[in-house]
C-alpha positions as CSV (number, residue, x, y, z in Angstrom):
1,M,51.7,19.9,-71.0
2,T,49.5,18.0,-68.6
3,F,48.5,14.3,-68.1
4,S,45.0,13.9,-66.7
5,G,45.3,17.4,-65.2
6,I,48.7,16.7,-63.6
7,P,51.7,18.5,-64.9
8,V,54.0,16.1,-66.8
9,S,57.0,17.1,-64.7
10,V,55.2,15.6,-61.7
11,V,54.2,12.4,-63.6
12,N,57.8,11.7,-64.6
13,E,59.3,12.1,-61.2
14,P,60.4,8.9,-59.5
15,V,58.3,7.6,-56.7
16,P,60.2,8.1,-53.4
17,E,61.2,4.9,-51.7
18,E,59.4,3.8,-48.5
19,P,61.6,3.9,-45.5
20,E,62.6,0.4,-44.3
21,V,60.6,-0.6,-41.3
22,N,62.3,-2.8,-38.8
23,T,59.7,-4.7,-36.8
24,M,62.3,-6.8,-35.0
25,G,63.0,-4.0,-32.5
26,F,59.3,-3.7,-31.9
27,D,58.9,-7.4,-31.4
28,E,61.8,-7.5,-29.0
29,K,60.4,-4.5,-27.0
30,A,57.0,-6.1,-26.9
31,D,58.5,-9.4,-25.6
32,A,60.5,-7.5,-22.9
33,M,57.4,-5.6,-21.9
34,K,55.4,-8.9,-21.6
35,D,58.1,-10.3,-19.3
36,K,58.1,-7.2,-17.2
37,V,54.4,-7.1,-16.8
38,S,53.9,-10.8,-16.2
39,G,56.7,-10.7,-13.7
40,K,55.1,-7.8,-11.8
41,V,51.8,-9.7,-11.7
42,K,53.4,-12.9,-10.6
43,E,55.4,-11.0,-7.9
44,G,52.3,-9.3,-6.6
45,A,50.4,-12.6,-6.6
46,G,53.2,-14.2,-4.6
47,K,53.2,-11.3,-2.1
48,A,49.4,-11.4,-1.7
49,T,49.3,-15.2,-1.1
50,G,52.5,-15.4,0.9
51,D,54.1,-17.7,-1.7
52,S,57.8,-16.6,-1.7
53,R,58.6,-18.9,-4.6
54,T,56.0,-17.3,-6.9
55,E,57.2,-13.9,-5.7
56,A,60.8,-14.8,-6.6
57,E,59.8,-16.1,-10.0
58,G,58.0,-12.9,-10.7
59,K,61.0,-10.8,-9.7
60,G,63.1,-13.0,-12.0
61,E,60.8,-12.5,-14.9
62,N,60.7,-8.8,-14.3
63,L,64.5,-8.6,-14.3
64,K,64.6,-10.8,-17.5
65,G,62.3,-8.2,-19.2
66,K,64.4,-5.3,-18.0
67,A,67.5,-7.1,-19.4
68,K,65.9,-7.7,-22.7
69,E,64.8,-4.1,-22.9
70,G,68.3,-2.9,-22.2
71,L,69.7,-5.2,-24.9
72,T,67.1,-3.9,-27.4
73,D,68.0,-0.3,-26.5
74,A,71.7,-1.0,-27.0
75,K,71.0,-2.6,-30.4
76,D,69.0,0.4,-31.4
77,K,71.8,2.8,-30.4
78,A,74.4,0.7,-32.2
79,K,72.3,0.6,-35.3
80,G,71.8,4.3,-35.2
81,F,75.5,4.8,-34.8
82,G,76.2,2.5,-37.7
83,D,73.7,4.3,-39.8
84,S,75.2,7.7,-39.0
85,L,78.6,6.4,-40.2
86,K,77.1,5.2,-43.5
87,N,75.7,8.7,-44.1
88,D,79.0,10.4,-43.7
């Protein structure tokens, strides 16, 4: 038996669920990248102009971005570990 040319067995199958998309990790990674890039730019501007304060602020922003990136990576690994425990 067919339904509009599609076998009924295919029509009656449940639609697979879409995987849950976690945009929070992406947002956090984008924020970390923004801090790293703006820090590098500010650090370079400080070096070019001889402004040690701007250079130091840039280094601080860059380190802040690296710390955020590390935290996000740790969260991702912990989530992956937690998910692997659920599947066992």
